[in-house]
TIRO-2110 file (N, C-alpha, C; in Angstrom, 1 decimal):
// TIRO-2110
124.3, 75.5, 108.8, N, 1, A
123.7, 75.4, 107.4, CA, 1, A
123.0, 76.5, 106.9, C, 1, A
122.2, 76.9, 107.6, N, 2, A
121.0, 77.3, 106.9, CA, 2, A
119.8, 78.6, 108.1, C, 2, A
120.7, 78.1, 109.4, N, 3, A
120.2, 79.1, 110.6, CA, 3, A
120.0, 80.5, 110.3, C, 3, A
120.9, 81.1, 108.9, N, 4, A
120.7, 82.4, 109.1, CA, 4, A
119.7, 82.9, 109.0, C, 4, A
119.2, 82.2, 107.8, N, 5, A
117.9, 82.6, 107.1, CA, 5, A
116.9, 83.0, 108.1, C, 5, A
116.4, 82.4, 109.0, N, 6, A
115.5, 82.9, 110.1, CA, 6, A
115.6, 84.2, 110.3, C, 6, A
116.6, 84.4, 110.9, N, 7, A
116.6, 86.2, 111.1, CA, 7, A
117.2, 87.2, 110.2, C, 7, A
117.1, 86.4, 108.8, N, 8, A
117.0, 87.0, 107.8, CA, 8, A
115.6, 87.7, 107.4, C, 8, A
114.8, 86.5, 107.5, N, 9, A
113.2, 86.5, 107.2, CA, 9, A
112.7, 87.4, 108.5, C, 9, A
113.1, 87.6, 109.4, N, 10, A
112.4, 88.9, 110.7, CA, 10, A
113.0, 90.0, 110.4, C, 10, A
114.1, 90.1, 109.7, N, 11, A
114.9, 91.1, 109.1, CA, 11, A
114.4, 92.2, 108.2, C, 11, A
113.8, 91.1, 107.3, N, 12, A
113.1, 92.0, 106.2, CA, 12, A
111.7, 92.6, 106.7, C, 12, A
111.1, 91.2, 106.9, N, 13, A
109.5, 92.1, 108.0, CA, 13, A
110.0, 92.9, 108.8, C, 13, A
111.2, 93.4, 109.5, N, 14, A
110.9, 95.0, 110.3, CA, 14, A
111.0, 95.5, 109.9, C, 14, A
112.4, 95.8, 108.8, N, 15, A
112.5, 96.8, 107.7, CA, 15, A
111.6, 97.4, 107.4, C, 15, A
110.5, 96.4, 106.8, N, 16, A
109.6, 96.7, 105.7, CA, 16, A
108.2, 97.4, 106.7, C, 16, A
108.2, 97.0, 107.8, N, 17, A
107.7, 97.4, 109.2, CA, 17, A
108.2, 98.6, 109.6, C, 17, A
109.3, 99.0, 109.8, N, 18, A
110.0, 100.1, 110.0, CA, 18, A
109.6, 101.7, 108.7, C, 18, A
109.6, 100.8, 107.5, N, 19, A
109.5, 101.9, 106.5, CA, 19, A
108.1, 102.3, 106.8, C, 19, A
107.2, 101.4, 106.6, N, 20, A
106.1, 101.9, 106.8, CA, 20, A
105.6, 102.5, 107.9, C, 20, A
106.1, 102.2, 109.2, N, 21, A
105.5, 103.3, 110.8, CA, 21, A
106.4, 104.7, 110.1, C, 21, A
107.6, 104.9, 110.1, N, 22, A
108.2, 106.1, 109.5, CA, 22, A
107.6, 107.2, 109.1, C, 22, A
106.6, 106.6, 107.8, N, 23, A
105.8, 107.5, 107.5, CA, 23, A
104.6, 108.2, 108.1, C, 23, A
104.6, 107.3, 108.7, N, 24, A
103.1, 107.2, 109.6, CA, 24, A
103.3, 107.9, 111.0, C, 24, A
104.3, 107.6, 111.7, N, 25, A
104.9, 108.6, 113.0, CA, 25, A
104.5, 110.3, 113.2, C, 25, A
104.0, 110.8, 113.7, N, 26, A
104.4, 112.3, 113.9, CA, 26, A
106.2, 112.3, 114.0, C, 26, A
106.2, 113.9, 113.7, N, 27, A
107.8, 114.4, 113.7, CA, 27, A
108.5, 114.7, 115.0, C, 27, A
107.2, 114.7, 116.0, N, 28, A
107.8, 115.5, 117.3, CA, 28, A
106.8, 114.3, 118.3, C, 28, A
108.0, 113.9, 118.8, N, 29, A
107.4, 112.3, 119.9, CA, 29, A
107.4, 113.1, 121.3, C, 29, A
107.7, 114.9, 121.4, N, 30, A
108.0, 114.8, 123.0, CA, 30, A
109.1, 114.7, 123.6, C, 30, A
109.8, 114.4, 122.9, N, 31, A
111.3, 114.2, 123.4, CA, 31, A
111.9, 112.8, 123.7, C, 31, A
110.9, 111.8, 123.2, N, 32, A
111.2, 110.5, 123.2, CA, 32, A
111.5, 110.1, 121.6, C, 32, A
112.0, 109.0, 121.4, N, 33, A
112.8, 108.1, 120.8, CA, 33, A
111.7, 107.3, 120.1, C, 33, A
111.7, 107.6, 118.5, N, 34, A
110.2, 107.2, 117.9, CA, 34, A
110.5, 105.1, 117.8, C, 34, A
109.2, 104.9, 117.5, N, 35, A
109.3, 103.5, 117.7, CA, 35, A
110.2, 102.8, 116.3, C, 35, A
110.1, 103.8, 115.0, N, 36, A
110.5, 103.2, 114.2, CA, 36, A
111.6, 103.4, 114.4, C, 36, A
112.8, 104.4, 114.9, N, 37, A
114.1, 104.4, 115.0, CA, 37, A
114.6, 102.9, 116.3, C, 37, A
113.7, 103.1, 116.9, N, 38, A
114.1, 101.7, 118.0, CA, 38, A
113.9, 100.3, 117.0, C, 38, A
113.0, 100.4, 116.1, N, 39, A
113.0, 99.4, 115.4, CA, 39, A
114.5, 98.8, 114.3, C, 39, A
114.5, 100.3, 113.7, N, 40, A
115.7, 100.6, 113.0, CA, 40, A
117.0, 99.7, 114.2, C, 40, A
116.7, 99.9, 115.6, N, 41, A
118.5, 99.2, 116.3, CA, 41, A
118.3, 97.8, 116.0, C, 41, A
116.4, 97.2, 115.9, N, 42, A
116.6, 95.6, 115.6, CA, 42, A
116.6, 95.6, 114.1, C, 42, A
116.7, 95.6, 113.4, N, 43, A
116.8, 95.7, 112.0, CA, 43, A
119.0, 95.8, 111.7, C, 43, A
119.3, 96.8, 112.9, N, 44, A
120.6, 96.3, 112.3, CA, 44, A
121.6, 95.3, 113.2, C, 44, A
120.5, 95.1, 114.2, N, 45, A
121.2, 93.9, 114.8, CA, 45, A
121.1, 92.6, 114.0, C, 45, A
119.7, 92.3, 113.6, N, 46, A
119.4, 91.3, 112.7, CA, 46, A
120.2, 91.5, 111.6, C, 46, A
120.4, 92.2, 110.5, N, 47, A
121.3, 92.2, 109.4, CA, 47, A
122.6, 91.6, 109.5, C, 47, A
123.4, 92.8, 110.7, N, 48, A
124.5, 92.2, 111.0, CA, 48, A
125.0, 90.9, 111.2, C, 48, A
124.1, 89.9, 112.3, N, 49, A
124.3, 89.0, 112.7, CA, 49, A
124.0, 88.1, 111.8, C, 49, A
123.1, 88.3, 111.0, N, 50, A
122.6, 87.3, 109.7, CA, 50, A
124.0, 87.5, 108.9, C, 50, A
124.7, 88.5, 108.7, N, 51, A
125.8, 88.4, 107.4, CA, 51, A
126.8, 88.1, 108.0, C, 51, A
127.3, 88.1, 109.7, N, 52, A
128.0, 87.6, 110.1, CA, 52, A
127.9, 85.9, 109.8, C, 52, A
127.0, 85.5, 110.0, N, 53, A
126.7, 83.8, 110.3, CA, 53, A
126.9, 83.4, 108.7, C, 53, A
126.4, 84.3, 107.7, N, 54, A
126.4, 84.0, 106.0, CA, 54, A
127.7, 83.6, 105.7, C, 54, A
128.6, 85.2, 106.5, N, 55, A
129.7, 84.6, 106.1, CA, 55, A
130.6, 83.8, 106.4, C, 55, A
130.3, 83.0, 108.0, N, 56, A
130.7, 82.0, 108.4, CA, 56, A
130.3, 80.8, 107.8, C, 56, A
129.3, 80.7, 107.0, N, 57, A
128.7, 79.7, 106.7, CA, 57, A
129.5, 79.3, 105.2, C, 57, A
129.8, 80.7, 104.6, N, 58, A
130.3, 80.7, 103.2, CA, 58, A
132.0, 80.0, 103.2, C, 58, A
132.5, 80.8, 104.7, N, 59, A
134.3, 80.3, 104.9, CA, 59, A
134.1, 79.1, 105.3, C, 59, A
133.0, 78.1, 105.8, N, 60, A
132.9, 76.9, 106.0, CA, 60, A
132.7, 76.1, 105.0, C, 60, A
132.5, 76.5, 103.5, N, 61, A
132.1, 75.9, 102.5, CA, 61, A
130.7, 75.3, 102.3, C, 61, A
129.5, 75.8, 103.4, N, 62, A
128.2, 75.3, 103.8, CA, 62, A
127.4, 76.0, 102.5, C, 62, A
127.7, 77.0, 102.1, N, 63, A
127.0, 78.0, 101.0, CA, 63, A
127.7, 78.2, 99.7, C, 63, A
127.2, 78.0, 98.7, N, 64, A
128.1, 77.4, 97.4, CA, 64, A
127.5, 78.6, 96.3, C, 64, A
128.6, 79.6, 95.3, N, 65, A
128.0, 80.3, 94.7, CA, 65, A
127.2, 79.9, 93.3, C, 65, A
127.0, 78.6, 93.7, N, 66, A
126.0, 78.0, 92.5, CA, 66, A
124.9, 77.1, 92.9, C, 66, A
123.9, 76.8, 92.4, N, 67, A
123.0, 76.5, 92.6, CA, 67, A
122.9, 74.9, 93.5, C, 67, A
122.0, 74.6, 94.0, N, 68, A
121.2, 75.0, 94.7, CA, 68, A
121.7, 76.1, 96.2, C, 68, A
122.8, 76.2, 96.1, N, 69, A
123.7, 77.5, 96.9, CA, 69, A
124.0, 76.9, 98.8, C, 69, A
122.8, 76.0, 98.8, N, 70, A
123.3, 75.1, 100.5, CA, 70, A
123.5, 73.7, 100.1, C, 70, A
124.9, 73.5, 100.6, N, 71, A
125.2, 72.2, 100.4, CA, 71, A
124.5, 71.1, 100.8, C, 71, A
123.7, 71.4, 101.6, N, 72, A
123.0, 70.4, 102.7, CA, 72, A
121.6, 69.7, 101.8, C, 72, A
121.0, 70.9, 100.8, N, 73, A
120.5, 70.4, 99.9, CA, 73, A
120.7, 69.6, 98.8, C, 73, A
122.0, 70.4, 98.6, N, 74, A
123.0, 69.4, 97.4, CA, 74, A
123.3, 68.0, 98.2, C, 74, A
123.5, 67.7, 99.1, N, 75, A
123.6, 66.4, 99.8, CA, 75, A
122.6, 65.7, 100.1, C, 75, A
121.3, 66.3, 99.8, N, 76, A
120.2, 65.5, 100.2, CA, 76, A
119.6, 65.3, 101.8, C, 76, A
120.4, 66.2, 102.6, N, 77, A
120.2, 66.5, 103.9, CA, 77, A
119.6, 67.6, 104.3, C, 77, A
118.0, 67.9, 103.6, N, 78, A
117.4, 68.8, 103.9, CA, 78, A
116.4, 68.8, 105.1, C, 78, A
116.3, 67.3, 105.8, N, 79, A
115.7, 67.8, 106.9, CA, 79, A
116.4, 68.0, 107.7, C, 79, A
117.6, 67.9, 107.9, N, 80, A
118.3, 68.0, 108.9, CA, 80, A
118.8, 69.9, 108.9, C, 80, A
118.5, 70.1, 107.6, N, 81, A
119.0, 71.7, 107.1, CA, 81, A
117.5, 72.3, 108.2, C, 81, A
116.4, 72.0, 107.5, N, 82, A
115.2, 72.4, 108.2, CA, 82, A
115.3, 72.4, 110.1, C, 82, A
115.7, 71.4, 110.3, N, 83, A
115.6, 71.3, 111.7, CA, 83, A
116.7, 71.9, 112.3, C, 83, A
117.6, 72.3, 112.0, N, 84, A
118.3, 73.1, 112.4, CA, 84, A
117.9, 74.8, 112.4, C, 84, A
117.0, 75.0, 111.5, N, 85, A
116.5, 76.2, 111.0, CA, 85, A
115.4, 76.6, 112.1, C, 85, A
114.4, 75.7, 112.2, N, 86, A
113.5, 75.6, 113.4, CA, 86, A
114.1, 75.5, 114.9, C, 86, A
115.2, 74.8, 115.0, N, 87, A
115.9, 75.2, 116.5, CA, 87, A
116.8, 75.8, 116.2, C, 87, A
117.8, 76.2, 116.1, N, 88, A
119.4, 77.3, 115.9, CA, 88, A
118.8, 78.6, 115.5, C, 88, A
118.1, 78.4, 114.5, N, 89, A
117.8, 79.9, 113.7, CA, 89, A
116.5, 80.6, 114.5, C, 89, A
115.5, 79.7, 115.2, N, 90, A
114.4, 80.2, 115.8, CA, 90, A
115.0, 81.0, 117.4, C, 90, A
115.8, 80.3, 117.8, N, 91, A
116.6, 80.1, 119.0, CA, 91, A
117.2, 81.8, 119.2, C, 91, A
118.3, 82.1, 117.8, N, 92, A
119.1, 83.1, 117.7, CA, 92, A
118.0, 84.3, 117.7, C, 92, A
117.3, 84.4, 116.6, N, 93, A
116.2, 85.6, 116.1, CA, 93, A
115.6, 86.0, 117.8, C, 93, A
115.2, 85.0, 118.2, N, 94, A
114.7, 85.2, 119.4, CA, 94, A
115.3, 86.0, 120.6, C, 94, A
116.7, 85.3, 120.5, N, 95, A
117.7, 85.9, 121.0, CA, 95, A
117.9, 87.1, 120.8, C, 95, A
117.9, 87.9, 119.9, N, 96, A
118.4, 88.9, 119.4, CA, 96, A
117.1, 90.3, 119.9, C, 96, A
116.0, 89.5, 119.3, N, 97, A
114.7, 90.3, 119.5, CA, 97, A
114.7, 90.5, 121.2, C, 97, A
115.3, 89.6, 122.1, N, 98, A
114.9, 89.8, 123.5, CA, 98, A
115.6, 91.1, 124.0, C, 98, A
117.1, 90.5, 123.3, N, 99, A
118.1, 92.0, 123.8, CA, 99, A
117.7, 93.2, 123.1, C, 99, A
116.7, 93.2, 122.0, N, 100, A
116.1, 94.3, 121.6, CA, 100, A
115.4, 94.8, 122.1, C, 100, A
114.5, 94.3, 123.0, N, 101, A
113.6, 94.6, 124.1, CA, 101, A
114.2, 95.1, 125.3, C, 101, A
115.0, 94.3, 125.7, N, 102, A
116.0, 95.2, 126.9, CA, 102, A
116.4, 96.7, 126.7, C, 102, A
116.9, 96.6, 125.6, N, 103, A
117.4, 97.9, 125.3, CA, 103, A
116.4, 99.1, 125.1, C, 103, A
115.3, 98.2, 124.7, N, 104, A
114.1, 99.6, 124.3, CA, 104, A
113.5, 99.8, 125.6, C, 104, A
113.2, 98.9, 126.8, N, 105, A
112.9, 99.1, 128.2, CA, 105, A
113.8, 100.1, 129.0, C, 105, A
115.1, 99.7, 128.4, N, 106, A
116.0, 100.7, 129.1, CA, 106, A
115.8, 102.1, 128.9, C, 106, A
115.8, 102.3, 126.9, N, 107, A
115.6, 103.5, 126.9, CA, 107, A
114.1, 104.2, 127.6, C, 107, A
113.2, 103.4, 127.5, N, 108, A
112.2, 104.1, 127.9, CA, 108, A
112.1, 104.6, 129.5, C, 108, A
113.4, 103.8, 130.2, N, 109, A
113.3, 104.6, 131.6, CA, 109, A
114.0, 105.6, 131.7, C, 109, A
114.9, 105.2, 130.8, N, 110, A
116.2, 106.7, 130.6, CA, 110, A
115.5, 108.0, 129.9, C, 110, A
114.5, 107.7, 129.4, N, 111, A
113.4, 108.7, 128.4, CA, 111, A
112.8, 109.5, 129.6, C, 111, A
111.8, 108.4, 130.7, N, 112, A
111.2, 108.9, 131.8, CA, 112, A
112.1, 109.6, 132.8, C, 112, A
113.0, 109.4, 133.1, N, 113, A
113.7, 110.3, 134.0, CA, 113, A
114.7, 111.6, 133.1, C, 113, A
114.8, 111.9, 132.6, N, 114, A
115.1, 112.8, 131.5, CA, 114, A
114.1, 113.5, 131.4, C, 114, A
112.8, 113.1, 130.9, N, 115, A
111.3, 114.1, 130.8, CA, 115, A
110.8, 114.7, 132.1, C, 115, A
111.2, 113.9, 133.2, N, 116, A
110.8, 113.9, 134.6, CA, 116, A
111.8, 115.4, 135.0, C, 116, A
112.7, 115.2, 134.8, N, 117, A
114.0, 115.8, 135.2, CA, 117, A
113.9, 117.0, 134.9, C, 117, A
113.6, 117.3, 133.2, N, 118, A
113.4, 118.5, 132.4, CA, 118, A
112.2, 119.2, 132.9, C, 118, A
111.0, 118.5, 133.5, N, 119, A
109.9, 119.1, 133.6, CA, 119, A
109.9, 119.9, 135.1, C, 119, A
110.7, 119.0, 136.7, N, 120, A
111.4, 119.6, 137.5, CA, 120, A
112.0, 120.5, 137.3, C, 120, A
113.2, 120.6, 136.4, N, 121, A
113.3, 122.1, 136.1, CA, 121, A
112.6, 122.9, 135.6, C, 121, A
111.8, 122.9, 134.8, N, 122, A
111.0, 124.3, 134.6, CA, 122, A
110.0, 124.5, 135.7, C, 122, A
110.0, 123.7, 136.3, N, 123, A
109.2, 124.0, 137.7, CA, 123, A
110.1, 125.0, 138.2, C, 123, A
111.1, 124.7, 138.6, N, 124, A
112.2, 125.2, 139.5, CA, 124, A
112.4, 126.6, 138.7, C, 124, A
112.5, 126.7, 137.9, N, 125, A
113.0, 128.3, 136.5, CA, 125, A
111.5, 128.8, 137.2, C, 125, A
110.7, 128.5, 136.9, N, 126, A
109.0, 129.3, 137.2, CA, 126, A
109.2, 129.4, 138.6, C, 126, A
109.8, 129.2, 139.0, N, 127, A
109.7, 129.3, 140.9, CA, 127, A
110.4, 130.3, 141.1, C, 127, A
111.1, 130.8, 140.7, N, 128, A
112.8, 131.4, 141.0, CA, 128, A
111.9, 132.6, 139.9, C, 128, A
111.4, 133.0, 138.9, N, 129, A
110.7, 134.1, 138.1, CA, 129, A
109.8, 134.7, 138.9, C, 129, A
109.2, 133.7, 140.0, N, 130, A
108.1, 134.2, 140.6, CA, 130, A
108.3, 135.1, 141.8, C, 130, A
END
């Protein structure tokens, strides 16, 4: 019914946060990916998933092009819709955010290994020159 609105709400908040953070972050992060860019990944996951869910709801006739837009509200099933948003919508938003968190953790490990390797290469080159 309207479960996609919860990830949309999170996407709106994270998009605003990304815009604010990108202006405040330094341009040089020492070879690391900026947090605002990583937040952009979350935005893309949330907006993309929400768009697909909204399309699916339109396809099944649960969203209409006229007010009140959601057939659950029109049919008097508002409580059922809110329950779905609280269960399915929150679960989807949390799952997408958890996947993004794993992506960020893996990226951090790769960055750490890359920086360590590049530091070792610099030391090896300095030792060869000496």
